[in-house]
N, C-alpha and C positions, 0 to 999 in steps of 0.2 A: 207529271211522274218522272219524265226524263230529266227534268231540272232538278228535282230532288235527288235523284239518282246521282246525277253529276256532282251535287254539293256533297252527298255522302261519300263518293269515291275521293273527292278533294280532302274531305275531312279524315278519311281513312289513310290517305296518302301522307297527309301532314303528320298525323299520329305516328305512323310507322317510321316516317323520316326523323321525327323527334325522338322515337325511342331508339332508333339506331345510333343517333348522335349522342344521346344520353349513355347508352351502353359503351360507345366508343370512348367518351370522356371518362367514364368509370374505369374502363380497361386502361386508359392512359395514366389515370391517377394511381391504380393498383400497380402498373408498371413502374411508376416512380417511387412507390414505397416498398418496393421488393428489392433486396440486395443480396446477391450471391456472395458468400464469404468463405474463404479458406481459413484453416485454422491459423496460418502464419499471419494472414491479414488481421484476423481477430486479436492475435496477440500484440501486433504492432499498434492497432487502434487503443487497445486497453492500456498499453504503457503511455501512449500519448495523452490519454485523458484520465488517468488514474489520479484521484484526489490524494490517495495515500502517497504516491510518488512525489506529488507536488509539496506535501508536508515534509517529506524526507528531503528534498532540495532546499526547503526553507531552514531545516535543521543543519544541513551542511553549511549554508550561507552563515548561520549563526555561529557554528563552530569555527569557520573561517575568520570571522570577524574577531572572536575571542583569541584565536591564534595571533592575528595581526596586532591586537592589543598587547598580548604578552610580549611580542618583539619590540613594540613601541616603548615599553617600559625601560629598555636600555638606552633610549635616546635622551638627550639633555633636556632638563626642565628649565624653561625660560619663563620669567615673570616680569612684568613691567607694571610700575605703579606710579601715580602722581597725584598731587593734590594742590589746590588753590584755596587759601584760607583767608577770610576776613576777620580782623580781630578788633575788639572793643579796646578802647584806651584803659589800661588797667591802672588802678590806684595803688601805687608803690611807696611805702613809707619806710625808707632805709634808716635803720638805727646806728648804722656805721657812718662816720663822718667821711666825706669824700676829700681827698687831697686837692692841692692847688694844681691847676694845669700849667703849661709851659709858659703862659703869659702872665702867671701870677694871680689869676682869678680862681676863685674857688669853683670846684666841679659844678657843672649844671645838673639838671634832673636826667632821668633816663630818656633814651630816644623815643620819638613818637612812632611806635610800631603799629599800624592798623592792617597790615596785610603780609602774607607770606606764601610762597610757592616752592614745591620741590618735586623732584622726579627721581625714580631709582629703577634700575634694571638689574636682575640677578640671573645668574646661569649656573646650573648644578649638573655635573656630569657623573653619574654613579660609576664607581670603580669596583667596589666590592659590597654586596648586600646579603652576605650570609648564604650565597647560592640560591637565594629566593628567585631572582630574575631568571636565571638559567633553568632552574627547576620548573618554574612557571611556564617558561617556553616549551620545555619538554612535555609537560603535562597537557598544555593545550594542543600541542602537536599530535600527541596520542589520542586525545578526545576527537580531534578533527578527523583523524583516520578511523576512529570507531564509528563516527557519523556516516562516513562514506560507506563503511562495511554494512551499517544498519540499512542504508538505502540499497545496497546490492541484495541484502536478505529480503527487503520489502518488494524489490523488483522480481525476485523468484516467486513470491507469494502471489503477486499479482499475475504472473504467467500461469501459475498452477490454478488459480481460481478461474482464469479465462479458459483454460483447458477443460476444467470441470464443467463450467457453464456451456461450453461448446458441446461436450459429450451429453449434457443433460437435454440440450436442444435437439440433438440428433435422435436421442432415445424418445423424446416426446413426439417428434415428427414420424419416427418409425412406428411407434405404438398406434398413432392416429391412422397411419396408412394400413397397418395390418388389421386393426379393428374394423375399418370400413370394408376391407376385402372380405372379412369374415361376415360382416353385416350383409353384403351382397349375397353370400351363399346362404345365410340365414333367411333373407327375404325369399330367395328362390324356393328354399325348402318349404316355407310357409305356404307359398303359392302351389307347389306340388301337393303338399298335404291337404290343402284346401279342396283341390280337384279330386283327390282320392277320397276325402270324406264325403263329398257330395255324390260321389258314385257309389258310396257304401263299401268302400274298400279299405277304410281306415276308421279306427275308433275316434269319436270325438275328444276323448281325453288325450290321445296322442297329438292331435292338432292344437289343443290348448298347450301342451308342453312345448311345442315348437314356437308357438306365439309367445309364450313366456320367456323362452330363451332369446327370442328376437327383441323383446323389450329390455331384457337384461344387457344385451349387446348394445342397444341404443343408449342406455345409461352409461355404460363402459365408454362408448364413444364421447359422450358429453364429458365425462371426467378426463378422458385423454385430451380433448380439445382444450378444456380448462387448463390443464397442465402445460400444454403447448403455449398457451398465451402467457402464462406466468413465466415460463423459461425464456420466451422471446423477449418479454420486458425486461427481464434480468440481464439478458445479453445486451439489449439496447443500452441500459444504464451503464454497463461495464465499458461499453465501446463509445459513449459519448453520443449516441444516436437518439433521434426522436422516438418516442415509445410506439408510434404507428408504423415504424419501418419493419416490414416482414423480413426475416433473415432466412436465407436458403443455405444450409450447410453443404460442405462437399462430402458426399457419401463415399467417395473413393478412399478418403482418409480412414474409413472405418472397415473397409473391405480387405485392406492388406492383412497378411499374416502378422500376428503379434511379434514384436522384437524379442529375439532370443539373446539373452545375455547370461553367459555360463560362469559369471564370477560368483564365488562363494559368499556367504553372508559376512564372513570375517573380512573379506576384501572390500566389501561395500562399507563396512563400519570403519576400516582404516581410511578409506577414501573420504568418509564423511568427516572424520576428525581432522584431515588435512584441508578439506575444502570448504567446510561450512562457514559461512560469513558470520554467523552469530558467535561461533566459537572464536573467529579471529578477532571480533570486536570486543569480547570479554578480554581476550589476551592483550589487546591495546589499552583497555580500561585498567587492567592490572599494572601495566607499565605507568599509566598515568597516575594511579594511585600511589605507587613507589615514588614517583616524582613529587607528588603532594606531600608524602611524609618528610622528604628532604627540604621542601620549601618551608614547611612548617617548623622544622628544627632550625632553619636559617634565621629565625627570630632571636636565637640565642647569642648571635654574633653581632658585632658593631657594623655599622654602616659607614662606608668611606666614599667620598665623592670630591671630585674637583670642582671648585667654586670660583666664581667671578661675578664682579659687580661694577656698577657705575652709579654716582650719586651727583645731582645738581640741585642747588638750592639758592633761593634769593630772598632775602628779608630786606626791604628798603630801609636804608640809614643804619643797617646793622651789619650785614655780611652778604656776600655772593660766593657760592662754591661752584666750581666747574673743574672738569677733568679729575674728578675723584674716583679714580679706578683702582679696584682691588682684585686680587687673584690669591688663590691658595687651595689648600687641602682642608676639607671639612670631616669631622669625625662625629658620629652620632651613636649613642648607645643608651638603652633603657635598662637599668638594673632589674626593674620590675618583671622583665621578660623571663627572668630565672624562675619565678613562681606562676607567671600566667601563661607561658608557652606550653607547658606540659599538657594541659588540657587539649590544646590544639593538635599536638602530636598524637595524643591518644585517639582523638577523633579521626585523624587522618589514618592511623593504624586500623581503626574499626572499619573504615571505608574499605581499606585493602582487604580485610577479612571477609567483608560482604562479597566482594568481587570473586575472591577465591572460592567461597562457598557456592556461588552461581555457577562458577566453572565446573565444580565437582558435580553439582546437579545436572548441568547440561550434558556432561559425559554419560551419566546414567540414562538421560533423556534420549540421546543419540542412540545409545545401545538399544533401547526399547523400540524407538521409532523405526531404526533400520530393520530390526527383526520383524515388526509388524508389517512394514512396507514389502519387505522381501517375501514374506509369507503370502500376502495379498497378490503380489505379482505372479508367484508360482501357481497359486490357486486359480487365478484368472486364466492363465494358459490352460490348465487342465479343464476348466469349465467350458471353454470353447469346444474342445474335443468331446466332451461329455454331451453337451447340448447338441452338437452336430449329429451325434448318433441319436439322440432323443427325438429329433425332427424326423429321421428316417423311420424310426419306430412308430412315432405317433401318426405318420402319413400312412404307413402300412396298416397300422391298427384301424385307423378310420376307414381305409378302403375296405378291409375285410368286415368290420361291423356294418358298414353301409350295405355291402352285398348280402350279408346275413339278415339285415332288416328288410330289405326288399324281399327276401324269400321267407320272411316271417320266422327267421331263426334267431333274431335278436330284437330287443324292445326298442322303442323309441328313445327311452331313457338311456340305454346303452349308446345309441347314435349320438345323442346330444353330448353325453360325457366325453365320447371320443373326439367330438369336434371341438369342445372346450380344451381337452389335453393337447390336441394339435395346434390350436391357437397359442396356448401357453408355451409350448416348446419353441414356436418361431419367435415369441417375444423374448424368451430366455436366451436364445441364441443370438438375437440382434443386440440385446443389452450386454451379453457377455463380450461381444467384439469392442464395444465402446468401453466396457470396464477394464478390458486388458490394457487398452491404450492408456487410460486414465491411471491405472495401477503402476504401469512402467514409469509414467512421468512423475508420479508421486514418489517412486523410489529415487529417480534422479533428484527430485527436489530434496528429499531427506538426506541424500548424500552431498548436496550442495553444488551439483554440477547441472542443474537444469538450465540455467541461463546461458551456458555455453553454447546451447543449440540454437539460441534466438538472440543473437548479437545483433 
């Protein structure tokens, strides 16, 4: 019996030790997959791992290559060519009689030519090309500037998306915490009501109502936890982190009072027109379109270039050419450009009209976006004050109804409704704090100055 007891103790000790080690390893693994994250850190990581910004950089590189190509058009064109030919002996029947040579003999036949070799080198330096080269350089330069501005606009979009995801993650975590706290109170209420019902001090129907509410809270908690998982995965994807990393947001970011900016909506609109990267990009594209019209009209003019060349040839028994150097000025003009270039010019003008129409549409869009963002910002600040008062009122209402219910002056239904109203008020206030921060950042993004805070 003692032997069996000893074995049992050893087994129990081994089991407990294994369980402790397992829990310790699980805790270590959990600690490794949990990451505390401030808002600035989240924005920095999202910028580093943004696929959208990588695409923007590729477009900038493409525009830079096009600009370099436009500048290279003013460099000399150099070509080198050469050939070595094997020839069959041709059958030549001359109808003309050949004269006598210097020795008095009649002229012999044609020389036996069975091979030939030649080489040529040509250089052409454009002097005037109807302003096409200069206009092409200007157009490429403006398009490269527009690509950079587009990248800046995309960077602001990435920053705003990260802020929105960070706020959603905070709201999801806050919702889970508040619902769990409410669930504890609900479980305690069910326990108290169960004791009262057993002692005949509470109707069975009231206990069932409390149990039903506890079940509803449990379902709400499941929904909140599911939303939290989705928000966490979304944030991980934005930051380039594995999906199993649990992120801990900095709650202090949302506990601060909302930023107070007293600028009027008209001032915000003027700031947007002067600072928006998409507006500046369209302005650059308009300049590029104007340069494109000038380049298209350049085909009406002749092209002038300085030319030079070198020729060498060797045909056995016939001739050898060396040091055949030439230089001069070449002129090229195609009369068909008089009736072919008009369509190109019209196409360039149509592209300019499209850009100008987009600029006008963007001005209206900025006006609407600024007003919407401004009103949302003002409303978000007012909501915080309203929900703060609502929490005080809901807490006091719940306290009063609870006292009345204990004294049989209020029904269980009244108590449960007061409890739900109290939870909703707390959720509204918590969400309002996050929404106020998001609304202000959205206003900054709409005005085109969001990225200045995160350089």
